[in-house]
C-alpha positions in Angstrom: 77.0 -54.1 -31.4 77.8 -55.4 -28.0 74.8 -56.6 -25.6 74.6 -54.8 -21.8 71.6 -54.9 -19.1 71.6 -51.0 -17.5 68.7 -50.8 -14.5 67.4 -54.0 -16.0 67.2 -53.1 -19.6 68.8 -54.8 -22.7 71.2 -52.5 -24.4 73.1 -52.2 -27.7 76.1 -50.0 -27.9 78.3 -49.4 -30.5 81.3 -50.6 -28.7 83.0 -51.5 -25.6 82.4 -48.0 -23.2 83.7 -47.0 -20.3 81.4 -46.5 -17.0 81.9 -42.4 -17.9 81.5 -42.9 -21.5 78.0 -44.8 -20.6 77.1 -42.0 -18.7 77.7 -39.9 -20.9 75.8 -41.0 -23.9 72.8 -41.4 -21.0 72.9 -38.2 -20.3 73.8 -39.1 -16.8 75.5 -36.4 -14.1 78.3 -38.8 -12.7 78.3 -36.7 -9.7 75.4 -37.5 -9.3 74.6 -41.3 -9.2 76.4 -44.3 -7.7 77.2 -47.5 -10.2 77.1 -51.0 -9.9 78.9 -52.9 -13.1 78.2 -56.7 -12.8 77.6 -56.4 -9.0 80.5 -54.5 -8.3 80.1 -51.1 -6.7 82.3 -48.9 -9.1 84.8 -45.9 -7.6 83.6 -42.8 -9.0 87.4 -42.2 -9.2 87.4 -45.2 -11.5 84.1 -44.7 -14.0 86.9 -43.3 -16.3 88.4 -46.5 -16.9 86.1 -49.9 -15.9 85.3 -50.9 -19.2 81.4 -52.0 -19.8 81.7 -55.1 -22.7 79.6 -57.0 -23.7 77.1 -59.0 -21.3 77.6 -56.3 -18.7 75.2 -55.7 -15.9 75.1 -52.2 -15.5 72.8 -50.7 -12.2 73.1 -46.3 -12.2 71.2 -45.7 -8.4 70.5 -41.7 -8.2 71.2 -40.0 -5.2 67.7 -38.1 -4.4 68.0 -35.6 -1.3 64.9 -35.0 0.9 63.6 -35.0 4.4 
């Protein structure tokens, strides 16, 4: 079990996950969000290789259209 923070909320995961796997677990479409991992913006192309380990801080921001 690992402890991470997602959007300011503590969360426990069974094991380290990639950003992509975390988004899938949270049922978030990776095409419509920006992700910051430990205060660094993760490029969408790297979601599948960036690993969220114990103690990580993740911020997920959804794009909102409008005008």
